[in-house]
N, C-alpha and C positions, 0 to 999 in steps of 0.2 A: 669056786664058782668060775666058769669060763666066760669070757666075753662073748656076746651074741654075734651071730653071723649077720651079713647084710639082709638075709631073708627075715621075714617077720619073726619076732621072738616067740619061741615055741612054749607051750605049757610045761614041757619037761625042763627047759632052761629056767622058766619062771619059778618052778617048784623048788629050785635050789634056794630061793630067797626065804624059805621057811626056816632056814638055819641062820640065826644071828651071826654066828662065826663066819659063815660064808659071805654074808652081806658085808661085814667089817673087813674081811680079807680082800674082797673085791674093791672096796672103796679106799682102803688104807693108802695105796700108792698115790691116789689123787689128792690126799690130804696131808702132803708132806709139810705144809705150812700150818697144819692144824694146831699143834702144841703151842706155837707162838701166838696164834690167834686166840686160843683158849686161855692163855695166860697161866698154863700149868705145865708140868713136866710130861704129862701124858694126855693123850686125846681121849677125853671122857665121852665116848660114844656108846650108847646102849640102846637096846630095843626091848620093849615090853613083850614078853611071850604071848600074853593075852591079846594084845593089839595085833600081833602077827597072825595069830590064829583067826581073829575076826576078818582081817584083810584076806587071808588065804581062803577062808570059807566063801567070802563074797566073790572072790576071783573065780573059784571053781564053779560056783553057781552060774555066774555069767558066762564062763567058758562052756559049760554044759549046754546052756541055752543056745549059744552060737553053734555048737556042733549039731544040735537038733535042727536048727534052721538050715544048716548046711545039708544034712541028710534029707531034709524035706524039700530041698531046692528052693528055699525061701531066702531071698536076698536080705541081709541084715541092713538096718538103718546106719548110715554113715554121716555123721554131722561134723564134717571137717572140710574146709575149703581146699585142702590138698588133694582131696579125692572127689571133687565135684564133677569131673569130666564123665561123660556117659560111659567111657571105656571101663571105668571102675565098677559100674553097676550092671553092665550088659553080660558079664560073666560072673557066676556065683563064686568061683574060686578066687578071683581077684577081690571081689567084695568081702569075702570071708577073710582074706589075707589082711586087708585094710582094717576090718573091724577087730581082728585079733591083735593087730599092732596097737590100735587105739586102746583096747582093753589092757594090754600089757603096759602101755605107757601110763595109763591111769594108776595101775597097780604100783609101778615103780615110784611114781610121784607120791602116792599115798604112803609108801614105805619111807620115802625121804621125809615126809611130814611127820611120820611117827617116831623118827629118831629122837632120842633124848640126848641132847648135847648143848654146850654153851651156844648162845644165839649166833655168834659169828661162825662157829664151826658148822652149825646147822644150815646156815645160809650157804656156805661153801658146798656142803653136801647136796643141797637142793639144786644149786647151780650146776654142779658137775653131772648130776643125774639128768637134769634137763638137757644138757648138751648131748649126753649119750642118747637119750630118748629121741631128740630131734634128728640126730644123725642117722638113727636106725630106721627112719621112715621108709617103707617100701617105695615111696615116690622118688627116692634118691638113687635108686639102682635100676639099671636097664632091665635086669632079669626079672624084676618084680613090678615094673611100671608098664601097664598095658597101653597107656596113652602114648608113651614113647615108642613102644613096639609097633603099635598101629601106624604111627607116622613113618616109621622105617619102611613098612610095606607100601604105604600110599605114595611115598616119594622115591620108591625103588632104591632105597639105600642112601639117597642124597642127604637126608637129615642126619644120619649117622656119620657120614663123611664130614659134614659141616661141623657137627658137634666135636669131632676129634680135632679139627682145625682150630675151633674156638678154645678148646682145652689146651692145646699146645701153645697158642698165642698167650693165654693167661698164665701158663707156667713160666713163660719168658718174662712176663710183667711181674710175676710174683703175687698176683691177686686176681680175684674173680671180677670180670667186667660186669658192671651193673647197668651201664648205659652205653650208647653209641658215642664214644668220646671224640670221634672224628667230626661230630656234628657241632662241636663248640670250640670257640677260640676266645681266650680272655682278651677283652678289648674290642672284639668284633661283634659277638652276640651275647656275651655275659660281661659284667663290669663295664657297662657302656655309658654311664652317666658322664657327661662332659665335665672335664676339670683339668687341673695341672698339679704336678708335684712342685711344692714350694719350699721343701726342706727335706734333707736326708742326712742320716748318719749311719753308723755301722749296724744299727738295730732296726730302723724303720724309715719309711718315707712318709711325709705328710702331704696328703692330697687336699686341695681346695677346689670345691665344685662351683661351676658357673651358675650364677643366679638365673632363675626362670621367671622371676617377677620383677616389676619395675622398682618396687621398694622392698627392703628387707628389714628385719628386726636388728636393733643395734648390737645385741649380744649374739655372737656366733655360737654354733653348736659343734662340739667335738665328739666324734664317735670313736670309741676304743673297742675294736672287735677282739675276740680271743686270739692269742698268738699260737694256739694249737690248730688253727684252721686258716685258710685264706680269707681275707676280708670280704670278698665279694659275695658271701652269703647275705650281706646287707645290700648288695647291688647286683642281683642276678640278671633280671631283665626289667625293662621299664614298668611292666604291669605288676611286678612283685618286688620292687626295689624300695627298701626303707630309706635309702639315701635320696633317691629321686623324690619320694613323698615329702621328706623334710624340706628339700629345696623348694618344692612346689608350695609349701606352706609359708614360704618367705624367710627361711633361715639361711644364713651363710654357713654352709656345712664344710667342716674339715674332718678328715678321717685318717687314722693311723693304719698304714699298710706295713705289717711286720715283715722283716726279711726272713726268708726260709734258710736257716743257718746250715753251714757245712761244717766239716771237721775242724776248720780253723777257729770256729766260734765256740768250741766245746767247753771252754772255761768261762764263758759269760755267765754271770750270776743273776740271782733274783734282784739284788741291789741294782745291778746295771739296768735291768728292765724297768725298775721303778724310777731311778734317777735319770738315766740317759734315754729312757723310753717315755714313760707316762708323764713324768714331771716336765721333761723337755718339750713334749708335744703341747702341754698346757701353756707353757711359757711362750712358745712360738706363736700359738693362736692368739694369745693376749697381745703380743707385739704387733702382729699383722693387723689385727682388728682395732687396736688402740683402746681396748676395753680391759678394765681391771678384773671384771668378772665375765665368765663365759658360762654357757650351759654345757654339761658333759654327760655322756651316756656310755656305760660299760656293759658289754654282753658276755655272760658266762665268766671265764677266768679274767676277761677284760674288766668286768665289774669288780672282781676281787682286787685286781691291781689298781684300779682307779680309786677304790675306797682306801686302800693303804696309802697311796700317794696323797690323797686329800687329807687323811689324818695327819700325815707329816707336815703338810703345808699349813693346815689350820693350827697345829701345835706351834708353828713358828710365828703365828700371828697374822698369817696371810689368809685371805678369804677369796680364793680364785674362782669359785663357782657361785652362780645365782641359783642354780638347781642341779640336782643329780638324778640320773635315771639308771636303774639297775635292772637288766633283763636276765632272767634265769641265772641268778648269781648266788653263790654260796659265800657267806661271811661266817656263819656258824656251821662247822663241818661235823656236827654230832651225827647227823643223818646224811650219809652220802649215797643212799639208794643202792642200786644194783652194783655200782662201782666198788662197793665195800668188799666184794669178793676178791678184788685184786690188792687189797690193802691190809697188810699186817707187818709186824716187825721183820719177819724173815724175808718177805718179798721186797720191802723197802731197803733193807740192808743189802740185799743182793744187787739191787739197782745202784746203790751208792758205791759198792765195791767195783762194779763194772764200768759205770760212766760218771760217778760223782765227782771225780777229779779231772774231768776232761773226757770228751766223747759226746755222742749224740743219742738222744732218745729218738728212735726212728719213727718217722711218720707212718711207715708201713705197719709198725707195731701198734700204733694208735688205731689205725683203721681196722686191724684185725681184732683188737680188744673191743672196740665199739660194735663191730659186726657180731661178735659173740654174744652180745647182750640181746640181740634179736636175730638169732640164727636162721629161723625159718624165712624171715622176710629178706635178710641181707646176705645169706649164704646159700641155703638149700634151694630156695626159689630159683636162683640163677644157675645152680648146678643142673637142675631139672630142665629149665628152658634152654640154656646155652649149650649144654653138653649132651644131654639125653635126647632133646628134641631138635637140636641144631638150629635154634631160632636166634636171630640177631636181636640183641637188647635194644629197645627203643630209645630215642634221644630223650633225656630228662635233665634239665639244668641242675636241679638239686642234687641228683646222684653224680653228675659230672663234678660238681664242687666237692662232694663227699670223697670222691676218688683222688682229688688233687691235694694230696696229703702234705703235711709240713713236719719238719723235724723240730726238736727243741734242744738247746744246749744241756748237756748232762748235768752240769753243776746247778743250773737254774731249776731244772726239772726235779732233781732229787731233793733240793731244799724245799720246793713247793710240796712235794709228795709227803715229806716227813712233817713239816711244820703245819701244814693245813690238814691233809687227809688223815695222817696217822695220829698226830699229837693235838690237833685242833687248837692251836695256840692263838689264833687271831681273835677269837671271841673274848679272851682274857685280857683286860686292859693292862698294858705295860709288859706283858710276857714276851711278846714278839719284838725283836730288834731288827730294823731294816736301815741300812746305811748309817748305823750308829745311833739311830733314834728309836725310842720306845714307841710302839704303836698303840694308840688308844682311839678306837673308832668313835667314842663319845665326843671327841674334839670336833668332829665334823658338825657344822651347823648350817644346814641348807635344806630347803624344801626338796623332798625326795619321792620319786615315783618308782615303785617297786613292782615288778611284773614276774609272775610265775605261770607255768603251763600245767594244766591239770593232769595230763598223761605223761609228763616229763619223767623219764626213768634215769636221767643223769643228774638233774637238780630237781628233786621232788618239790612240788609246789609248797608243801608244808615246811620244807627246809628253807625255801626262798622267803616264806612269810616270817621266819624268825628275825630277818633283818629289820622288820618294823620295830621291834623292841630294842634293837641294838643301836639304831641311829636316832639322833635327836631325842634321847631319853627324857630330857627335861621339857621338850616341846613336841609331844607325840602328834599333835595336830599338823605338823609339817609333813608327815609321811602319808603317802597314798599308795594303797595296794590294789592291784588289778589282776584278776585271774583269767587267763585265756584257755580256750579248749585246745586239744591236741598236745603234741609233744615238744621236745626241746627246741627243734628247729621249725617244724610246721606251725607250731603255736605262735612263734615270734614272727615268722614271715607270712603274715596273713593280711594282705592288702585289702583295703576297702573296695577296690575295684572288683575283687573276686566275689564279694558278698557271701562269704563262707563262714562256717563255724559260729561261735558265740563267745561271750566273755561275761565275767561277773564283777560287780562293784559293790561296795558297802561303805557308807559314809561314817559308820560307827567304828570306834576303836574297840578291838577285841583282844583278849589276853592271849589267845592261841588261834591257830588256823581253823580248827573245827568250829570254834565259837564264831569266828568271822564268817565262815561259809554258811552257818545255820541261818543267818539273817541277810545273806547277800542276795542281790537281784541279778538275774540273768538277762543279757541283752543279745539280740541277734547281730551277726556280722563281726567286723574287725574291731579290735581294741585301739587301733592306731589313732582314731579321732579323739579318744579320751586322752591319750598321751599328748596329742597336738594341742589340745585345749590347755592342758597343764603347762606345757612348754611355753605357750604364748604368754601366759601370765608372768613369766620370769624372763622374757626375752627383751624387754625394754621397748622404746619407741621405734616406730618405723622410719627409716631413712632411705635415701636413694641407694640403689644397688651398686656395689663396687663395679667399676668398669674394667678392672684388670686384676690379675691374680697377684697375691703377695704384696710386697712393698719394696722400698728402695733397698732394704737389708736382705729380704728374703724374696729373691726373684724366681720366676718359673724355671724349673730345671728340665722338665719334659712333660708331655701330655699324660693325663690319666689313661690307663690305670698304673703306669709306671713300670719300671723294670723288676722291682722286688717281688711283685705278685706273680710274675711269670717264671720265677725260679722253681724248678721241680725238685722234689725230695729225691735223694739217691735211692 
């Protein structure tokens, strides 16, 4: 079975899929990691001939109907936003081409769903087929995109010339531009909340933010963002900054700004990030504030790191936090959502051999992997607008942040990949050893606010919910779970000032996520006020706001956002 051309996939090409051997021959090269994933020596992929026959009959009936519409000059219905422009509907040939593509795409995905294979192999098959289907859209090619062709005529070729310029510029950058990056500058119009760096080492800078209220709560708040992204996702602009919001609520806010590592840091380990990163940050905040207990928040992998650090500290008899907040965080890695397509023994071993003993996990690779999870939105949409139509991408702070990628030390990343995603060791008390200590999350005893996003494809909300049972198992009443609308980032960064989306709460303890959702109550707007109310209960009394940053031991080094966040990935 030959790979389809950029034109809409033809009935003749599709008919080859009636042969199971052809299907398997086409997919076999894409499933090199299949045997390891399936846990057997062979990739057990089969297709039921009866199911194939049903799908083929359905396909031919729908294709015949399309041909009849075409011969009758009747434009087919096209229910896909990629083909909403009038140019797709004004000419029956283009409308037929789009409709044929959509029919072929549905057939291919139905074939992928009909495959009988181990769950992980089937997930990989479906992912690979979806990538192919999305890539073959007629909207992605100039020869089959009437909207782009029309624009060339209207602009007398200017759009085509600009598209080529955009494409050449992106080839030099090694990625597709999703926004006007010249419109933003870290410290000027993103990451603008006023503050100062009060500590730094080879892994991170610690930022303390200037109070915006006359009084503040006694216990400070430490924010631990993910080290696979720049911290300013939590401080984009004043109207959507979680940092600024927390400061406005009367909290003395500290934040970890991770260094974007270069090759010299390739040997830094997970232990280093926990001991010299997370635990060190907690200690410095305690010393500056003079408080034995602080409030701490971890976002994504930052939450995983924070939970491990706290398990170590509580096991030592320390109780450094009055409350813990986890945002879209995995502690139980049984369900890793769509990221599971990248995780199996063969792929992890390959990374270990390449960078496990020194080297870098490239930020560019991270960006490409995450973009592949939503290719129509994060890849092909920009291929069409930037290159085919010659349009300049509009300024968008969130996409500017998304393009500002970060590297990770190879040793640290490979350890994380194997012990969390592949082997799921964290959820088993005592199985994981960090800095010579056995990790048992049950040791943590603190009121905990756990947040998940309903449409999150990176940390599914049901996976985030499993943390409820893992933390404070003897005192489940200490845990609070809140579910927000939207995805991994947009769900978290949902300021009350925007008055958008909604969230769900439930005061009842539930065994699992579905049971929790069945009796949950939906509320309009942002979940941030719910979190603010939780945090205020554990922040202590109100005292006069500090007049200066740091203290005699930890003096201001430079203004926020600091140097580390400005370092670009190679």
